[in-house]
Structures are given as structure tokens and as C-alpha cells.
N, C-alpha and C positions, 0 to 999 in steps of 0.2 A: 509502335511509337513509345518512347520512354515516358514515364509518368513520375510525378512527385508525390511523396507521402510525408506527413508531418505529425509529430507527437510533442507534447509538452510535459514538463514536470514543475513542481513548486517546492520551495524549501521548507524545512521544518519550522521556520519563522513566519511562513505565510499564515494569515489569520485562520483560514479553514483548517490548516494542518495543526495549528495550536489547539484548536477545538478537538480535532481527532485525537491528538496525543493526550489531552486531559481526559477525554472519555475512555480511552483505552487504559490509562493509568488507573482510573477508578475501577474498571473491570478487573484488571490484574490484581488489585488489592482485595477486591471481593473474593476472587477465585483463590487467592493465596490463603485466605483464612477460612473459606468455605467453598470447596470446589463444586458444590451443588447450587451455587448462587445462580439466580436468573436475573439478568441485567440488561437493561436497555437505556443507556445514559446518553443524553444529548448535551452539548455545550455551546453556549453563545459567548463570543468575546467581542468587546468593543472598547472604546476609549476608557481606560481605567476600571473596567468592569468585566467580571466573569459570571455568567448565569448557568447553573447546572440544573437540568431537568430530566425527567424520565421515570422509569419504573424499575423497582428492584424487589426481589424476594431473596432474603439471605438471613443466615443465623448470626452474621457478624455486623459490627457497626464501625464506621470509618470516620476519621477526621478529614472530610472531603476538602475542606479549605486548605489544609496543609498540603495535601496531595496535589491540588491544582497549582498552588504557589511553587512547589518544588519543580513541577514540570515547566512552568513558565521561566523560572530562573535558569534551569538547565538548558533551555533553548537559547537563552541569551538576552532575554528582556529583563535587564537588571538596572536600568538607568531611568531616572525620572524624566529626562529629556525625550524619551521614547513615548511618553504619555501612556505607557502601559508597562508595568513592572510587577514581578512576582511578589515583591515585598510590600507594595503599596496599593495594588488594585483591590477593589471590593470583590468578594466572592459570595454569591447568593445561591443557596441550595433549595431547589423546589422538587427534589427527588421524593417519590412516594412509592407505596407498595404496588407490586404488579397486580393487574386485574385477575381475579379468580376465574373469570370467563375464558381468558386466554390460557391460564395455567392448567385448567382441567383437561385441555386438549393435548397438553404436552406431557405432563407427568402421568405415569401409569404404574400399576403394581409391579410389572416387569419392565426393567429399564430397556430391554431389547424391543419392547413395543412402544417406546416413546414416540409420540407424534411430532410432526413437523411444527415448528414454532410460528410458521406463517405460510401463506400460499405464495406462488410466484415462480419465476424461472431464473436459473443461474447458469453462468457460462464459465468454461475453462478453455484456455487457448495455449498452444505451444507451437513453435516454429524452429526449424534447424538454422535459422538466420544467425543466431548467436550461440555462444557456448552455454549460456544459461537458458536457452530455448525461449528467449523473449524477443519481441520486436526491437529492431536495432535502433530506430529513432528514439523510442522511449528509454531504452537502456543507456544511450549516450546522454540524454537529457537528465536522467537521474544522476549519472556520474558527474556531470558538470556541477550540479547543485550540491552534491555530497562533498565534492572537493572544494567548492566555494565556501561551504560551512567550515571545512577544515582550515582553510586559509584565514577565515575570520577568527577562529579560536586561537590559532597560532599567533596572530596579530604581529607578524614580523614583515613578510614581504608585501602584504597589503594591510594597512592599519586603519582604514576608514569604513570598513564594511559593517552594516547592520543586519539583523537577522532575516528580513523579508526579501525574497527573491523568486524569480521565475526563469525558466529556460525552455527553449523550443528549438527543435532540430528538424530540418527538412532534408530528405534524402531522395536522390534521383534513382529510379529503378529502370531496368531494361524490361522489354515485353515479357520475358520469362521470369520476372520477379526477382532478379538478382540486383542487389545494391551496386550502383555505379560510382557515386560520388556524393559527398556532402554538398548540398546546394546553398542552404541558408542556416545560420545560427542566430537566434535571438536570445539575449540575456538582459533581464532587468534586475538590478540589485539595489536595495536600499543602502544609503551611505550617510556618513556624517556631513554636516555643513562644511564646505571648503572656504578658505580665505580667498581663493582665486575666484575669478568670474566664472559664470556658468559654462562658457565655451571651453575654457582651460580645464575646468573640473571634468567635464564630459570627455575631453580628449585624454586625460590621464586615466580615467576609469576604463575607457575603451582600450587603451594601450596596455594597461595592467592585465585586463582579462584575457586579451589575445596573447600577450607575451609571457604571462606568468601562470594564469589559470589553465588555459587550454593545453600547454605542453604537459602539465601534470596529469590532465585527463587522458591525453593521447597515449602517454607512457603506460597507462594501465590497460590499454586495449590490445587485442591480438593483432598481429601484423596485417592480416587481411582487412581489418577495419581501419587501421592506421593509414593504409593506402587510399582510403576514401577521402581523407582530408587533403585539400589542394589549395593552390594559390588564388583560386577564383571564388572562394566561399564568400557569400554576401553576409556581412555582419551587421546586426542591429543591436547595439549596446545602449541600454537605457534610451530607447528611441524617443521618448517624450521629453528627455532632458533631465532635469534635476529630480531625484527620488529620495528626498530626505524624510518626508512624512510617509510612513508606511506602517506595517503591522496592523494591529487592531485599531490604532488611532486613524489610519488611513482608510481602512475598510473593515467592516464587521466580519467576523468569521463564524462559521457554523459547522458542526459535525456533519460529515457525509456529503459535502459539496464537491469533492474531488474524486469521484468514483472512477473516472477514466484514467486519471493519474495513478490511482491506486491499482489499476488492473493492467490493461494492455495498450494504453495510449491511442485508442481508437481502432486498433486491429481487432479481429475477431468480433465479439459482440459483448453487450452488458445487459443484464436483466433489469437493472435500475435500482437494486437494493444496495444501500451503503453497508459498510462493514463495522467501522469503529464504534465502540461502546456497546456492542452486542455480544452476549455470551453465545456459545456454540449451539444451543438449542434453536437459535435463529438461523434457519437454513440459508438466509441471505448471505450469511458469512460462511458457515461450515460447508455448505454444498458448493459454494464458489471455490473454496479451497480444495475440496475433494475433486471437483471437475478439472481444476488445474493439475492436480496430481495425476489424474487419469490421462489428460492430454499430453503431459510431459513424458510419462512413461511409455505411451503409445509411440510418440515421435522418436524417443530414444531407442525403442525396440526395433524401429524401422518399419512400422505399419504405414506411415506416411511422413512426408516432409513438413506438413502443416496440418493441424487438427483443431477443430472447434468442437467442444462437447457441451451439450445443453441438457440440463436436468430440471424437472419441475415438480412442485409439491402442492398438496392441499393442506391447509392448516388442520392439525390434529390427526392427520392420516400418516401411517407409518411408512408405507411404500411410496416411492416417487410415482407421479402420474405419467411421466415420460422420461426417456433417455434417448437423445439423438446425437449423431455424429456427422460432421461435415469435414471431408478431407481435401476440399478444394482441388479435386482431380490430381492430387499428389500422392495417392496411395501406391504401395508396393505389394499389395496382396490382391488376390483374385476374388474379392468380395465387394458387394455393394456397401455404401455407407450404412444402410439399414442393417445389413448382416454384421457389420463391424459393431454397431451399437448393441446388437443382441449379445455378442460375445462380451462386450464391455459390462453389460448387466450381469453376466455370469461370473466375471472375474472380480468385480468390485461391488461390495454390498453398500448400497446407497441409502439404507435406512438411517435416520438421524443419529441414533445411538451408535450404530456401527461406524459411522464417520467420526464421531467424537472419540471412540475407542481407538480406531485405526490410526488417526492422526494426533492422538493425545491432546485433544483440544480443551480438556477441562483443567488446564494449567495456566499460570500467569505468564503468558507468552505473547501478549498482544501489543504492548507499548512499542516494541521493536518493529511492528508492522506499520505503524501509523504515520511514517514519513518515508519518502523515497520508494514507495511501492510495496504492496503486499506480496507480489510475485517476483520470482527471479533472484531472490537472495539465497545465500549459502546456508544450508542447515547446519546447526551447531548446538552443542550442549553447554549451558552456562549455569552458574550458581547465582541465585538472586536472594536478597535479604529484604524482608518486609518488617516494618516496625509500626506499632500502633499503640496509642495510649489506652486503648480498650482491649487489645488482644495480645499485647506483648510483642516479642520479636521471634520471627521464624526464618529459617533458611531453606530454600527449595532449589533442587537441581532440576532443570527443565530443558526440553529439546525445543529449539526454535525452528520455525519454517519446515515442519515435518512434511508438508505437502510438496516441498521441492525435492524430496528424496527420490532417487531412482531405484526404489526397493521392489518394484513390481515388474521390472524389465524382463527377468527370466520367465515369470509366469505369463506375461504377455507373449513373449516369443514362443513359448510352448503352446499356448492356445491358438496362435496364428500360424504355427509351423514355420517360424522364422529361424 
């Protein structure tokens, strides 16, 4: 019998995503001026206020207020009527030095023997369902909101959009897990106050999103996904009605509250650790990226059509406590999942420093991860410029989304005889 599966995404202007982006902007600035920085930054945003907290060990000093304000303005919170603006909000910093009790378990005389920054389990997932090896419902949800933000910035075809938004996509699957059709699309977008009554306002928003936004999204999708869109999709556009009050004025936002949006939209699994604001010594982040890298390369090499990789650590211990693999009965090799996991451990060095080195994680590469998902994006090299009243100006060329590279496919094929 056919079944339904749903994933959601949230926009860069969602309160929790504002917090994530501020935390990762701080992390990037610390790493830009001191790549050995140890950072765990948390952010709270609410009406007219930003609170920064957490622990940092670094040789650099930052103007954290300016960095936070720049992020907020870039997102689009630039007007007093939003009750939250980069130019006028208060920014309180409660950041302090990292605990030596934690640091002694991480730093070692030899970098190769660096211990894990925390205990816990991390997951990486990949599926042949999409060209970027991501779950389809989440991929479409991200694309809807990314394009909605583009329309907001263009301010031409739709001129009333505000930064806060959410999207949700439900797909019908066959018994053999093949997408059949889009069943439901939910979009809630913050907007300006209309002169028209609420009913006319809602009708215009619904018409614009279906007739202007969705065609732009569909045009980006491969033909096999375009065919899933049909005349019977159930649309819920701003289902509560008016959505003028939003952003941090409507709801407080916190770093790390959108971990499923950040990863696989409910497919696979999640170990529970958030990403943003954490330097790569925190395996919550680095090992999750490394696990995605493994899963994606295994699927691309043809080991299986769908793979979940789990890795676990003990704080201060260099080797992972476990590596496991689940192929969901989709494997194309004559090996058990346990045997596949053993080969994975031989191919991929999962010690924390090895992960940092392999994926080039001690670079300012994290702000780009903090909205529209940490996984599934296209690897690329960019030049970034950082300026500080305390450190001067520097320019860095960095690789983004290294964990999305298919650079181990040949090694995987050789190891598995594919």
C-alpha cells in the first residue's frame, strides 16, 4: 500500500535560523583569525534583543556586536516595523573562556591524537532519490524557501514578503519506496500589512505563491521530479490567515533548534547534537559531516541505493567507539551491513583530527551551512574577506561543503570490487 512522507524547511529569517547564522558567523570570524580556536557559541534572539553566550578559547578578539548586526541586516531585518532590526537591536555578549576540564581531553601534544570534543552518536545518510543524494521532500522544501527569499530580495514580482517563512512537502511513495506524486505543500510566509481585508490578502498570497513561486522552483528540478507535481496537490498557504507579526518578535529563536531541517528532514536518523556555533573539534558537527561524506560516496559508488552511517565517540578518546551501517536491504554487494561497516572503518579514518584534515574543517566555512541545510549543497571554492578593528583585514580562499565531494568513489569501488 502506498504511504506518505513529509519533510519541512525554514527560511533564513526564521528566528532559530537567525540564531544559527549569528553563531556560525562568530565561529567563522574566530577561525579566520585563529584556526586553532575552540568555539561553542549559542545565540538567543527575541523582540529587539540578541543574547550571545558560550565558551571560546582563541588568540583573537572580535567585535561580536558588529558581526551579529551584519548577519541580521543581511538576512533582511532592516526595518523598525519588524520589531527586530540589525541597526537597532540590543546585543548582549556573555561569551567566556572554555573550560580547561574539557580542553585537556581534546588538545594533545600530537594533533593526530586529538580526543573527541564530546561523547555521543552522529549519523550520515544518503539516498539515490535525488541527484544530490538527499531525501526528496526535504530537497524540495529547501528549494521553495530559497526561491522565496530570492523573490523577496528582488522585490519585483512579489513586493510584500518579510523574512520569516516555513515550507513543508508531503510525497506519496509506492511500496517499493519510489516517489509517485506530490500530495501536499504547506507554505507559511511573513508579509507586510495589506490595505485589503484579510480574506483578499490571503487569496493574493496564495495565488502569488502558486503561480509565481512554484513555477520558479519546478523549473530548477530534473524532469523526473517535475512529473510528480500534479493538479491535485493540496495547498495550505498561510493556513492560520494573517502572518504579519513574525521573526524574533513573533517567536524567540535559539541556536540548534532545527537539527532535522539541518540534516535529512526526518529520513535516516539524528544523534541529537546541533551543529551551528561549534568548531570542528566538536564531533557533533565534524563526525556528522564525515558520516554524510561516507554515506554519499558509498551510494554513489553503488554499494547500496540508501545508506545510514552511525559513528559514536567518548569525550577525550581519539578512536570512535563504534561505526555501523544500515543499507535498508538496498545493497548491491554480497556483504552484511556489519561487513560493510568494517570496510568503511578501513577506508575512512574517523579520528577527530583526521576528519578535520580530510574535510578541511578548520577554515571559516560555516555561515553558508546555517540556512537551507548543512547537507546536499554543491561543493565550491570561494574567497572570503574578514575585517576586524583588533585584527585588521585578511582574505581567505576556502572550500565549502567538502563533505559533499564524491572524492572517495574510486577507493570505495576498489575496496568493494565494484
